[in-house]
MARTOR-287359 format. One record per residue: residue number from 0; residue in one letter; x negated, y negated, z of N, C-alpha, C in turn. Coordinates in steps of 0.02 Angstrom, whole numbers, plus 50000, padded with zeros to 5 digits. Example, Ala and Ser with C-alpha at 12.3 -4.5 7.8 and 13.67 -1.06 7.14 Angstrom:
MARTOR-287359
<r resi="0" resn="a" n_c1="49340" n_c2="50284" n_c3="50390" ca_c1="49385" ca_c2="50225" ca_c3="50390" c_c1="49340" c_c2="50165" c_c3="50390"/>
<r resi="1" resn="s" n_c1="49358" n_c2="50112" n_c3="50354" ca_c1="49316" ca_c2="50053" ca_c3="50357" c_c1="49355" c_c2="49998" c_c3="50394"/>
***
This chain:
MARTOR-287359
<r resi="0" resn="m" n_c1="49953" n_c2="50065" n_c3="49984" ca_c1="49981" ca_c2="50008" ca_c3="49989" c_c1="49973" c_c2="49947" c_c3="50012"/>
<r resi="1" resn="g" n_c1="49984" n_c2="49887" n_c3="49936" ca_c1="49932" ca_c2="49828" ca_c3="49946" c_c1="49954" c_c2="49766" c_c3="50014"/>
<r resi="2" resn="d" n_c1="49933" n_c2="49733" n_c3="49981" ca_c1="49931" ca_c2="49668" ca_c3="50032" c_c1="49992" c_c2="49643" c_c3="50025"/>
<r resi="3" resn="r" n_c1="50043" n_c2="49621" n_c3="50067" ca_c1="50106" ca_c2="49566" ca_c3="50064" c_c1="50160" c_c2="49609" c_c3="50026"/>
<r resi="4" resn="v" n_c1="50173" n_c2="49667" n_c3="50034" ca_c1="50208" ca_c2="49709" ca_c3="50016" c_c1="50272" c_c2="49691" c_c3="50052"/>
<r resi="5" resn="s" n_c1="50340" n_c2="49697" n_c3="50045" ca_c1="50402" ca_c2="49698" ca_c3="50092" c_c1="50455" c_c2="49730" c_c3="50043"/>
<r resi="6" resn="i" n_c1="50472" n_c2="49764" n_c3="50115" ca_c1="50516" ca_c2="49829" ca_c3="50081" c_c1="50584" c_c2="49827" c_c3="50148"/>
<r resi="7" resn="g" n_c1="50643" n_c2="49809" n_c3="50096" ca_c1="50707" ca_c2="49777" ca_c3="50144" c_c1="50742" c_c2="49849" c_c3="50201"/>
<r resi="8" resn="n" n_c1="50804" n_c2="49837" n_c3="50220" ca_c1="50814" ca_c2="49910" ca_c3="50265" c_c1="50851" c_c2="49959" c_c3="50208"/>
<r resi="9" resn="n" n_c1="50840" n_c2="50002" n_c3="50245" ca_c1="50870" ca_c2="50088" ca_c3="50211" c_c1="50852" c_c2="50086" c_c3="50178"/>
<r resi="10" resn="a" n_c1="50771" n_c2="50086" n_c3="50174" ca_c1="50740" ca_c2="50128" ca_c3="50095" c_c1="50719" c_c2="50189" c_c3="50127"/>
<r resi="11" resn="r" n_c1="50709" n_c2="50228" n_c3="50064" ca_c1="50712" ca_c2="50308" ca_c3="50072" c_c1="50658" c_c2="50302" c_c3="50025"/>
<r resi="12" resn="i" n_c1="50583" n_c2="50304" n_c3="50051" ca_c1="50532" ca_c2="50324" ca_c3="50000" c_c1="50478" c_c2="50389" c_c3="50047"/>
<r resi="13" resn="e" n_c1="50497" n_c2="50441" n_c3="49994" ca_c1="50493" ca_c2="50501" ca_c3="50000" c_c1="50425" c_c2="50534" c_c3="49961"/>
<r resi="14" resn="g" n_c1="50375" n_c2="50566" n_c3="49980" ca_c1="50336" ca_c2="50600" ca_c3="49956" c_c1="50358" c_c2="50672" c_c3="49968"/>
<r resi="15" resn="i" n_c1="50370" n_c2="50711" n_c3="49918" ca_c1="50378" ca_c2="50752" ca_c3="49904" c_c1="50308" c_c2="50812" c_c3="49913"/>
<r resi="16" resn="k" n_c1="50306" n_c2="50865" n_c3="49966" ca_c1="50247" ca_c2="50879" ca_c3="49958" c_c1="50236" c_c2="50973" c_c3="49950"/>
<r resi="17" resn="h" n_c1="50302" n_c2="50977" n_c3="49940" ca_c1="50305" ca_c2="51059" ca_c3="49915" c_c1="50413" c_c2="51067" c_c3="49894"/>
<r resi="18" resn="y" n_c1="50413" n_c2="51101" n_c3="49869" ca_c1="50497" ca_c2="51114" ca_c3="49847" c_c1="50506" c_c2="51176" c_c3="49809"/>
<r resi="19" resn="e" n_c1="50530" n_c2="51233" n_c3="49836" ca_c1="50550" ca_c2="51305" ca_c3="49841" c_c1="50477" c_c2="51340" c_c3="49823"/>
<r resi="20" resn="a" n_c1="50428" n_c2="51357" n_c3="49790" ca_c1="50372" ca_c2="51398" ca_c3="49793" c_c1="50320" c_c2="51347" c_c3="49764"/>
<r resi="21" resn="e" n_c1="50339" n_c2="51284" n_c3="49761" ca_c1="50270" ca_c2="51257" ca_c3="49743" c_c1="50249" c_c2="51195" c_c3="49775"/>
<r resi="22" resn="k" n_c1="50189" n_c2="51170" n_c3="49782" ca_c1="50161" ca_c2="51121" ca_c3="49818" c_c1="50156" c_c2="51077" c_c3="49784"/>
<r resi="23" resn="f" n_c1="50147" n_c2="51001" n_c3="49824" ca_c1="50141" ca_c2="50945" ca_c3="49774" c_c1="50083" c_c2="50896" c_c3="49813"/>
<r resi="24" resn="d" n_c1="50051" n_c2="50862" n_c3="49777" ca_c1="50013" ca_c2="50792" ca_c3="49819" c_c1="50039" c_c2="50728" c_c3="49775"/>
<r resi="25" resn="p" n_c1="50088" n_c2="50710" n_c3="49807" ca_c1="50117" ca_c2="50643" ca_c3="49784" c_c1="50068" c_c2="50589" c_c3="49805"/>
<r resi="26" resn="k" n_c1="50080" n_c2="50557" n_c3="49771" ca_c1="50048" ca_c2="50478" ca_c3="49764" c_c1="50087" c_c2="50425" c_c3="49744"/>
<r resi="27" resn="i" n_c1="50081" n_c2="50387" n_c3="49803" ca_c1="50150" ca_c2="50316" ca_c3="49807" c_c1="50095" c_c2="50256" c_c3="49797"/>
<r resi="28" resn="i" n_c1="50088" n_c2="50203" n_c3="49773" ca_c1="50047" ca_c2="50175" ca_c3="49750" c_c1="50103" c_c2="50090" c_c3="49755"/>
<r resi="29" resn="l" n_c1="50106" n_c2="50041" n_c3="49819" ca_c1="50139" ca_c2="49996" ca_c3="49794" c_c1="50080" c_c2="49947" c_c3="49808"/>
<r resi="30" resn="n" n_c1="50069" n_c2="49901" n_c3="49735" ca_c1="50019" ca_c2="49852" ca_c3="49751" c_c1="50020" c_c2="49801" c_c3="49759"/>
<r resi="31" resn="d" n_c1="49974" n_c2="49732" n_c3="49768" ca_c1="49997" ca_c2="49698" ca_c3="49819" c_c1="50066" c_c2="49640" c_c3="49784"/>
<r resi="32" resn="g" n_c1="50103" n_c2="49620" n_c3="49827" ca_c1="50159" ca_c2="49560" ca_c3="49806" c_c1="50213" c_c2="49610" c_c3="49792"/>
<r resi="33" resn="v" n_c1="50192" n_c2="49676" n_c3="49802" ca_c1="50270" ca_c2="49702" ca_c3="49791" c_c1="50348" c_c2="49685" c_c3="49835"/>
<r resi="34" resn="t" n_c1="50389" n_c2="49670" n_c3="49804" ca_c1="50450" ca_c2="49662" ca_c3="49865" c_c1="50501" c_c2="49724" c_c3="49822"/>
<r resi="35" resn="i" n_c1="50532" n_c2="49728" n_c3="49882" ca_c1="50592" ca_c2="49782" ca_c3="49883" c_c1="50634" c_c2="49762" c_c3="49911"/>
<r resi="36" resn="q" n_c1="50702" n_c2="49764" n_c3="49891" ca_c1="50745" ca_c2="49733" ca_c3="49939" c_c1="50788" c_c2="49819" c_c3="49958"/>
<r resi="37" resn="q" n_c1="50834" n_c2="49803" n_c3="49985" ca_c1="50888" ca_c2="49861" ca_c3="50033" c_c1="50898" c_c2="49910" c_c3="49961"/>
<r resi="38" resn="n" n_c1="50893" n_c2="49984" n_c3="50030" ca_c1="50931" ca_c2="50034" ca_c3="49993" c_c1="50884" c_c2="50081" c_c3="49938"/>
<r resi="39" resn="i" n_c1="50827" n_c2="50048" n_c3="49930" ca_c1="50792" ca_c2="50095" ca_c3="49886" c_c1="50762" c_c2="50156" c_c3="49890"/>
<r resi="40" resn="h" n_c1="50786" n_c2="50204" n_c3="49845" ca_c1="50792" ca_c2="50285" ca_c3="49834" c_c1="50737" c_c2="50312" c_c3="49803"/>
<r resi="41" resn="l" n_c1="50663" n_c2="50301" n_c3="49821" ca_c1="50604" ca_c2="50334" ca_c3="49794" c_c1="50583" c_c2="50374" c_c3="49813"/>
<r resi="42" resn="t" n_c1="50576" n_c2="50455" n_c3="49767" ca_c1="50555" ca_c2="50499" ca_c3="49779" c_c1="50497" c_c2="50521" c_c3="49707"/>
<r resi="43" resn="c" n_c1="50435" n_c2="50534" n_c3="49741" ca_c1="50383" ca_c2="50565" ca_c3="49716" c_c1="50358" c_c2="50621" c_c3="49736"/>
<r resi="44" resn="a" n_c1="50352" n_c2="50681" n_c3="49687" ca_c1="50309" ca_c2="50744" ca_c3="49695" c_c1="50224" c_c2="50737" c_c3="49658"/>
<r resi="45" resn="e" n_c1="50214" n_c2="50695" n_c3="49599" ca_c1="50158" ca_c2="50671" ca_c3="49577" c_c1="50137" c_c2="50602" c_c3="49585"/>
<r resi="46" resn="s" n_c1="50171" n_c2="50546" n_c3="49546" ca_c1="50146" ca_c2="50471" ca_c3="49543" c_c1="50199" c_c2="50423" c_c3="49543"/>
<r resi="47" resn="i" n_c1="50206" n_c2="50392" n_c3="49562" ca_c1="50242" ca_c2="50317" ca_c3="49555" c_c1="50203" c_c2="50261" c_c3="49571"/>
<r resi="48" resn="e" n_c1="50164" n_c2="50230" n_c3="49519" ca_c1="50136" ca_c2="50160" ca_c3="49539" c_c1="50182" c_c2="50109" c_c3="49533"/>
<r resi="49" resn="i" n_c1="50179" n_c2="50050" n_c3="49554" ca_c1="50207" ca_c2="49976" ca_c3="49538" c_c1="50168" c_c2="49923" c_c3="49557"/>
<r resi="50" resn="g" n_c1="50164" n_c2="49895" n_c3="49492" ca_c1="50117" ca_c2="49844" ca_c3="49471" c_c1="50123" c_c2="49792" c_c3="49542"/>
<r resi="51" resn="k" n_c1="50062" n_c2="49740" n_c3="49542" ca_c1="50066" ca_c2="49705" ca_c3="49585" c_c1="50123" c_c2="49637" c_c3="49565"/>
<r resi="52" resn="n" n_c1="50154" n_c2="49606" n_c3="49626" ca_c1="50200" ca_c2="49557" ca_c3="49598" c_c1="50255" c_c2="49574" c_c3="49574"/>
<r resi="53" resn="t" n_c1="50276" n_c2="49631" n_c3="49561" ca_c1="50337" ca_c2="49673" ca_c3="49537" c_c1="50381" c_c2="49663" c_c3="49608"/>
<r resi="54" resn="a" n_c1="50460" n_c2="49625" n_c3="49586" ca_c1="50521" ca_c2="49627" ca_c3="49627" c_c1="50569" c_c2="49662" c_c3="49606"/>
<r resi="55" resn="i" n_c1="50602" n_c2="49719" n_c3="49649" ca_c1="50637" ca_c2="49747" ca_c3="49647" c_c1="50695" c_c2="49755" c_c3="49683"/>
<r resi="56" resn="a" n_c1="50768" n_c2="49732" n_c3="49658" ca_c1="50835" ca_c2="49721" ca_c3="49706" c_c1="50843" c_c2="49785" c_c3="49735"/>
<r resi="57" resn="a" n_c1="50910" n_c2="49762" n_c3="49739" ca_c1="50938" ca_c2="49819" ca_c3="49784" c_c1="50968" c_c2="49881" c_c3="49755"/>
<r resi="58" resn="n" n_c1="50977" n_c2="49942" n_c3="49787" ca_c1="51016" ca_c2="49996" ca_c3="49766" c_c1="50968" c_c2="50037" c_c3="49706"/>
<r resi="59" resn="v" n_c1="50902" n_c2="50039" n_c3="49698" ca_c1="50861" ca_c2="50040" ca_c3="49634" c_c1="50842" c_c2="50130" c_c3="49670"/>
<r resi="60" resn="t" n_c1="50842" n_c2="50173" n_c3="49622" ca_c1="50807" ca_c2="50225" ca_c3="49633" c_c1="50768" c_c2="50238" c_c3="49550"/>
<r resi="61" resn="i" n_c1="50693" n_c2="50278" n_c3="49591" ca_c1="50646" ca_c2="50279" ca_c3="49574" c_c1="50627" c_c2="50342" c_c3="49574"/>
<r resi="62" resn="t" n_c1="50611" n_c2="50392" n_c3="49537" ca_c1="50582" ca_c2="50466" ca_c3="49548" c_c1="50546" c_c2="50486" c_c3="49493"/>
<r resi="63" resn="d" n_c1="50512" n_c2="50525" n_c3="49513" ca_c1="50456" ca_c2="50563" ca_c3="49457" c_c1="50486" c_c2="50659" c_c3="49440"/>
<r resi="64" resn="i" n_c1="50528" n_c2="50625" n_c3="49476" ca_c1="50547" ca_c2="50707" ca_c3="49461" c_c1="50628" c_c2="50741" c_c3="49439"/>
<r resi="65" resn="h" n_c1="50630" n_c2="50794" n_c3="49409" ca_c1="50669" ca_c2="50803" ca_c3="49363" c_c1="50710" c_c2="50887" c_c3="49395"/>
<r resi="66" resn="h" n_c1="50760" n_c2="50904" n_c3="49406" ca_c1="50787" ca_c2="50953" ca_c3="49429" c_c1="50812" c_c2="50989" c_c3="49370"/>
<r resi="67" resn="p" n_c1="50777" n_c2="51049" n_c3="49324" ca_c1="50775" ca_c2="51054" ca_c3="49263" c_c1="50850" c_c2="51125" c_c3="49301"/>
<r resi="68" resn="y" n_c1="50900" n_c2="51137" n_c3="49242" ca_c1="50963" ca_c2="51175" ca_c3="49261" c_c1="50955" c_c2="51231" c_c3="49205"/>
<r resi="69" resn="d" n_c1="50885" n_c2="51258" n_c3="49177" ca_c1="50888" ca_c2="51305" ca_c3="49137" c_c1="50900" c_c2="51367" c_c3="49144"/>
<r resi="70" resn="d" n_c1="50891" n_c2="51406" n_c3="49225" ca_c1="50929" ca_c2="51461" ca_c3="49242" c_c1="51015" c_c2="51457" c_c3="49264"/>
<r resi="71" resn="i" n_c1="51062" n_c2="51474" n_c3="49218" ca_c1="51108" ca_c2="51476" ca_c3="49248" c_c1="51132" c_c2="51513" c_c3="49294"/>
<r resi="72" resn="h" n_c1="51092" n_c2="51574" n_c3="49318" ca_c1="51100" ca_c2="51638" ca_c3="49364" c_c1="51076" c_c2="51593" c_c3="49452"/>
<r resi="73" resn="l" n_c1="51046" n_c2="51527" n_c3="49444" ca_c1="51044" ca_c2="51489" ca_c3="49490" c_c1="51057" c_c2="51434" c_c3="49516"/>
<r resi="74" resn="p" n_c1="51084" n_c2="51410" n_c3="49566" ca_c1="51110" ca_c2="51345" ca_c3="49568" c_c1="51043" c_c2="51300" c_c3="49541"/>
<r resi="75" resn="i" n_c1="51064" n_c2="51233" n_c3="49513" ca_c1="51019" ca_c2="51179" ca_c3="49504" c_c1="50975" c_c2="51177" c_c3="49549"/>
<r resi="76" resn="e" n_c1="50984" n_c2="51151" n_c3="49625" ca_c1="50923" ca_c2="51129" ca_c3="49685" c_c1="50904" c_c2="51180" c_c3="49715"/>
<r resi="77" resn="q" n_c1="50888" n_c2="51252" n_c3="49686" ca_c1="50869" ca_c2="51318" ca_c3="49705" c_c1="50804" c_c2="51336" c_c3="49615"/>
<r resi="78" resn="q" n_c1="50813" n_c2="51296" n_c3="49595" ca_c1="50761" ca_c2="51281" ca_c3="49521" c_c1="50699" c_c2="51244" c_c3="49537"/>
<r resi="79" resn="n" n_c1="50640" n_c2="51263" n_c3="49523" ca_c1="50589" ca_c2="51235" ca_c3="49530" c_c1="50583" c_c2="51167" c_c3="49491"/>
<r resi="80" resn="i" n_c1="50563" n_c2="51110" n_c3="49526" ca_c1="50569" ca_c2="51054" ca_c3="49477" c_c1="50508" c_c2="51027" c_c3="49438"/>
<r resi="81" resn="t" n_c1="50520" n_c2="50978" n_c3="49399" ca_c1="50470" ca_c2="50968" ca_c3="49366" c_c1="50459" c_c2="50894" c_c3="49381"/>
<r resi="82" resn="t" n_c1="50382" n_c2="50851" n_c3="49342" ca_c1="50357" ca_c2="50810" ca_c3="49365" c_c1="50305" c_c2="50762" c_c3="49306"/>
<r resi="83" resn="k" n_c1="50349" n_c2="50708" n_c3="49306" ca_c1="50307" ca_c2="50653" ca_c3="49265" c_c1="50276" c_c2="50613" c_c3="49307"/>
<r resi="84" resn="p" n_c1="50220" n_c2="50577" n_c3="49287" ca_c1="50186" ca_c2="50506" ca_c3="49330" c_c1="50266" c_c2="50450" c_c3="49297"/>
<r resi="85" resn="v" n_c1="50272" n_c2="50389" n_c3="49353" ca_c1="50299" ca_c2="50330" ca_c3="49330" c_c1="50261" c_c2="50274" c_c3="49331"/>
<r resi="86" resn="y" n_c1="50266" n_c2="50220" n_c3="49285" ca_c1="50252" ca_c2="50182" ca_c3="49307" c_c1="50240" c_c2="50112" c_c3="49287"/>
<r resi="87" resn="i" n_c1="50258" n_c2="50075" n_c3="49341" ca_c1="50301" ca_c2="50013" ca_c3="49304" c_c1="50233" c_c2="49949" c_c3="49320"/>
<r resi="88" resn="g" n_c1="50229" n_c2="49900" n_c3="49258" ca_c1="50182" ca_c2="49864" ca_c3="49258" c_c1="50172" c_c2="49814" c_c3="49321"/>
<r resi="89" resn="e" n_c1="50146" n_c2="49750" n_c3="49308" ca_c1="50141" ca_c2="49698" ca_c3="49355" c_c1="50182" c_c2="49654" c_c3="49356"/>
<r resi="90" resn="g" n_c1="50207" n_c2="49629" n_c3="49382" ca_c1="50245" ca_c2="49551" ca_c3="49369" c_c1="50321" c_c2="49573" c_c3="49357"/>
<r resi="91" resn="c" n_c1="50357" n_c2="49599" n_c3="49342" ca_c1="50410" ca_c2="49641" ca_c3="49338" c_c1="50461" c_c2="49621" c_c3="49377"/>
<r resi="92" resn="k" n_c1="50528" n_c2="49623" n_c3="49348" ca_c1="50616" ca_c2="49612" ca_c3="49395" c_c1="50631" c_c2="49664" c_c3="49374"/>
<r resi="93" resn="i" n_c1="50675" n_c2="49700" n_c3="49442" ca_c1="50714" ca_c2="49762" ca_c3="49423" c_c1="50769" c_c2="49742" c_c3="49476"/>
<r resi="94" resn="y" n_c1="50816" n_c2="49735" n_c3="49416" ca_c1="50881" ca_c2="49739" ca_c3="49458" c_c1="50932" c_c2="49760" c_c3="49487"/>
<r resi="95" resn="n" n_c1="50982" n_c2="49758" n_c3="49494" ca_c1="51028" ca_c2="49806" ca_c3="49546" c_c1="51040" c_c2="49870" c_c3="49521"/>
<r resi="96" resn="n" n_c1="51048" n_c2="49917" n_c3="49561" ca_c1="51062" ca_c2="49978" ca_c3="49517" c_c1="51021" c_c2="50018" c_c3="49460"/>
<r resi="97" resn="v" n_c1="50984" n_c2="49985" n_c3="49470" ca_c1="50942" ca_c2="50035" ca_c3="49412" c_c1="50903" c_c2="50073" c_c3="49429"/>
<r resi="98" resn="v" n_c1="50928" n_c2="50133" n_c3="49373" ca_c1="50878" ca_c2="50207" ca_c3="49398" c_c1="50832" c_c2="50210" c_c3="49346"/>
<r resi="99" resn="i" n_c1="50761" n_c2="50229" n_c3="49374" ca_c1="50683" ca_c2="50230" ca_c3="49325" c_c1="50687" c_c2="50306" c_c3="49329"/>
<r resi="100" resn="m" n_c1="50672" n_c2="50353" n_c3="49292" ca_c1="50680" ca_c2="50410" ca_c3="49280" c_c1="50586" c_c2="50443" c_c3="49279"/>
<r resi="101" resn="q" n_c1="50600" n_c2="50497" n_c3="49268" ca_c1="50538" ca_c2="50545" ca_c3="49279" c_c1="50510" c_c2="50511" c_c3="49212"/>
<r resi="102" resn="g" n_c1="50419" n_c2="50531" n_c3="49205" ca_c1="50395" ca_c2="50486" ca_c3="49140" c_c1="50398" c_c2="50419" c_c3="49102"/>
<r resi="103" resn="t" n_c1="50436" n_c2="50386" n_c3="49136" ca_c1="50450" ca_c2="50313" ca_c3="49114" c_c1="50384" c_c2="50277" c_c3="49129"/>
<r resi="104" resn="k" n_c1="50366" n_c2="50227" n_c3="49056" ca_c1="50315" ca_c2="50191" ca_c3="49072" c_c1="50314" c_c2="50113" c_c3="49070"/>
<r resi="105" resn="i" n_c1="50328" n_c2="50057" n_c3="49115" ca_c1="50342" ca_c2="49995" ca_c3="49108" c_c1="50284" c_c2="49945" c_c3="49096"/>
<r resi="106" resn="g" n_c1="50276" n_c2="49914" n_c3="49055" ca_c1="50252" ca_c2="49866" ca_c3="49035" c_c1="50227" c_c2="49823" c_c3="49099"/>
<r resi="107" resn="k" n_c1="50197" n_c2="49762" n_c3="49077" ca_c1="50209" ca_c2="49710" ca_c3="49120" c_c1="50256" c_c2="49639" c_c3="49111"/>
<r resi="108" resn="h" n_c1="50281" n_c2="49620" n_c3="49149" ca_c1="50323" ca_c2="49564" ca_c3="49137" c_c1="50366" c_c2="49583" c_c3="49100"/>
<r resi="109" resn="c" n_c1="50411" n_c2="49652" n_c3="49115" ca_c1="50477" ca_c2="49659" ca_c3="49103" c_c1="50515" c_c2="49656" c_c3="49149"/>
<r resi="110" resn="t" n_c1="50565" n_c2="49621" n_c3="49111" ca_c1="50633" ca_c2="49630" ca_c3="49152" c_c1="50695" c_c2="49689" c_c3="49143"/>
<r resi="111" resn="i" n_c1="50716" n_c2="49706" n_c3="49201" ca_c1="50759" ca_c2="49775" ca_c3="49177" c_c1="50823" c_c2="49743" c_c3="49213"/>
<r resi="112" resn="g" n_c1="50877" n_c2="49753" n_c3="49153" ca_c1="50955" ca_c2="49725" ca_c3="49164" c_c1="50980" c_c2="49764" c_c3="49236"/>
<r resi="113" resn="a" n_c1="51028" n_c2="49735" n_c3="49278" ca_c1="51068" ca_c2="49783" ca_c3="49323" c_c1="51094" c_c2="49833" c_c3="49295"/>
<r resi="114" resn="n" n_c1="51098" n_c2="49880" n_c3="49327" ca_c1="51135" ca_c2="49953" ca_c3="49314" c_c1="51113" c_c2="49978" c_c3="49251"/>
<r resi="115" resn="s" n_c1="51056" n_c2="49973" n_c3="49233" ca_c1="51026" ca_c2="50030" ca_c3="49187" c_c1="50980" c_c2="50068" c_c3="49200"/>
<r resi="116" resn="i" n_c1="50978" n_c2="50130" n_c3="49168" ca_c1="50962" ca_c2="50207" ca_c3="49177" c_c1="50895" c_c2="50202" c_c3="49113"/>
<r resi="117" resn="v" n_c1="50833" n_c2="50201" n_c3="49154" ca_c1="50774" ca_c2="50189" ca_c3="49109" c_c1="50731" c_c2="50254" c_c3="49116"/>
<r resi="118" resn="s" n_c1="50712" n_c2="50257" n_c3="49035" ca_c1="50685" ca_c2="50323" ca_c3="49034" c_c1="50638" c_c2="50312" c_c3="48941"/>
<r resi="119" resn="g" n_c1="50580" n_c2="50339" n_c3="48954" ca_c1="50539" ca_c2="50306" ca_c3="48911" c_c1="50470" c_c2="50276" c_c3="48909"/>
<r resi="120" resn="y" n_c1="50446" n_c2="50234" n_c3="48846" ca_c1="50379" ca_c2="50202" ca_c3="48854" c_c1="50419" c_c2="50141" c_c3="48815"/>
<r resi="121" resn="f" n_c1="50401" n_c2="50077" n_c3="48880" ca_c1="50423" ca_c2="50006" ca_c3="48858" c_c1="50348" c_c2="49962" c_c3="48859"/>
<r resi="122" resn="d" n_c1="50342" n_c2="49927" n_c3="48822" ca_c1="50281" ca_c2="49875" ca_c3="48802" c_c1="50305" c_c2="49823" c_c3="48854"/>
<r resi="123" resn="d" n_c1="50224" n_c2="49802" n_c3="48847" ca_c1="50247" ca_c2="49728" ca_c3="48903" c_c1="50279" c_c2="49657" c_c3="48870"/>
<r resi="124" resn="y" n_c1="50307" n_c2="49635" n_c3="48914" ca_c1="50356" ca_c2="49557" ca_c3="48888" c_c1="50421" c_c2="49579" c_c3="48867"/>
<r resi="125" resn="c" n_c1="50445" n_c2="49629" n_c3="48889" ca_c1="50510" ca_c2="49663" ca_c3="48875" c_c1="50566" c_c2="49633" c_c3="48910"/>
<r resi="126" resn="v" n_c1="50613" n_c2="49636" n_c3="48885" ca_c1="50677" ca_c2="49631" ca_c3="48921" c_c1="50726" c_c2="49692" c_c3="48893"/>
<r resi="127" resn="i" n_c1="50745" n_c2="49732" n_c3="48951" ca_c1="50765" ca_c2="49807" ca_c3="48942" c_c1="50838" c_c2="49840" c_c3="48988"/>
<r resi="128" resn="v" n_c1="50892" n_c2="49831" n_c3="48944" ca_c1="50947" ca_c2="49842" ca_c3="48984" c_c1="51002" c_c2="49902" c_c3="48949"/>
<r resi="129" resn="g" n_c1="51035" n_c2="49929" n_c3="48974" ca_c1="51078" ca_c2="49988" ca_c3="48958" c_c1="51070" c_c2="50044" c_c3="48986"/>
<r resi="130" resn="a" n_c1="51124" n_c2="50108" n_c3="48956" ca_c1="51121" ca_c2="50148" ca_c3="48994" c_c1="51128" c_c2="50207" c_c3="48927"/>
<r resi="131" resn="p" n_c1="51096" n_c2="50227" n_c3="48894" ca_c1="51009" ca_c2="50231" ca_c3="48908" c_c1="50987" c_c2="50147" c_c3="48901"/>
<r resi="132" resn="a" n_c1="50942" n_c2="50150" n_c3="48928" ca_c1="50904" ca_c2="50079" ca_c3="48923" c_c1="50876" c_c2="50076" c_c3="48844"/>
<r resi="133" resn="k" n_c1="50879" n_c2="49998" n_c3="48819" ca_c1="50843" ca_c2="50002" ca_c3="48769" c_c1="50809" c_c2="49928" c_c3="48769"/>
<r resi="134" resn="i" n_c1="50751" n_c2="49907" n_c3="48736" ca_c1="50745" ca_c2="49823" ca_c3="48708" c_c1="50770" c_c2="49786" c_c3="48693"/>
<r resi="135" resn="v" n_c1="50827" n_c2="49725" n_c3="48701" ca_c1="50843" ca_c2="49705" ca_c3="48680" c_c1="50817" c_c2="49638" c_c3="48673"/>
<r resi="136" resn="k" n_c1="50744" n_c2="49600" n_c3="48701" ca_c1="50723" ca_c2="49540" ca_c3="48687" c_c1="50665" c_c2="49585" c_c3="48702"/>
<r resi="137" resn="k" n_c1="50588" n_c2="49536" n_c3="48660" ca_c1="50523" ca_c2="49540" ca_c3="48666" c_c1="50488" c_c2="49479" c_c3="48674"/>
<r resi="138" resn="y" n_c1="50440" n_c2="49465" n_c3="48707" ca_c1="50403" ca_c2="49408" ca_c3="48694" c_c1="50362" c_c2="49396" c_c3="48626"/>
<r resi="139" resn="n" n_c1="50346" n_c2="49362" n_c3="48584" ca_c1="50312" ca_c2="49375" ca_c3="48517" c_c1="50261" c_c2="49302" c_c3="48545"/>
<r resi="140" resn="s" n_c1="50196" n_c2="49341" n_c3="48550" ca_c1="50139" ca_c2="49309" ca_c3="48567" c_c1="50110" c_c2="49251" c_c3="48512"/>
<r resi="141" resn="d" n_c1="50133" n_c2="49259" n_c3="48463" ca_c1="50117" ca_c2="49236" ca_c3="48404" c_c1="50164" c_c2="49155" c_c3="48394"/>
<r resi="142" resn="t" n_c1="50221" n_c2="49167" n_c3="48410" ca_c1="50284" ca_c2="49133" ca_c3="48411" c_c1="50283" c_c2="49083" c_c3="48472"/>
<r resi="143" resn="k" n_c1="50279" n_c2="49111" n_c3="48524" ca_c1="50277" ca_c2="49095" ca_c3="48585" c_c1="50359" c_c2="49096" c_c3="48621"/>
<r resi="144" resn="i" n_c1="50394" n_c2="49138" n_c3="48566" ca_c1="50446" ca_c2="49137" ca_c3="48605" c_c1="50470" c_c2="49212" c_c3="48634"/>
<r resi="145" resn="w" n_c1="50530" n_c2="49217" n_c3="48659" ca_c1="50563" ca_c2="49288" ca_c3="48658" c_c1="50626" c_c2="49294" c_c3="48605"/>
<r resi="146" resn="e" n_c1="50608" n_c2="49343" n_c3="48577" ca_c1="50643" ca_c2="49366" ca_c3="48512" c_c1="50696" c_c2="49416" c_c3="48527"/>
<r resi="147" resn="k" n_c1="50757" n_c2="49412" n_c3="48499" ca_c1="50803" ca_c2="49467" ca_c3="48506" c_c1="50771" c_c2="49519" c_c3="48462"/>
<r resi="148" resn="i" n_c1="50796" n_c2="49590" n_c3="48467" ca_c1="50766" ca_c2="49651" ca_c3="48445" c_c1="50825" c_c2="49672" c_c3="48426"/>
***
């Protein structure tokens, strides 16, 4: 945990060290100046890193875990989990009720709109919204303006 990190009430920040028969070595990295509002649900079995000066609003879920449902003879919660690292760049703003799924990489200075479900790779300087989330604006470094996509 970096300097000046602030975490609101009712935070669930959990490193999963074992699940079913598997063992994990979770790494949760909150860099300098990260602010997290109330009711975050962050679960990690591999790696979640949040870049410096990123602000996360209320009721956000971030996870590097997926519960497969491949074996129809076993309840989903009894099947081994899969993991892929999550990275959120510096200077981002993540609004209320966002869900960030396993394997997601968000570049620096991105805005994630409220109620978005985010999965995949997103470049620096993007506005990302929706379910599933898509880039709707991107900063053009040549023209120096935010352009609709």
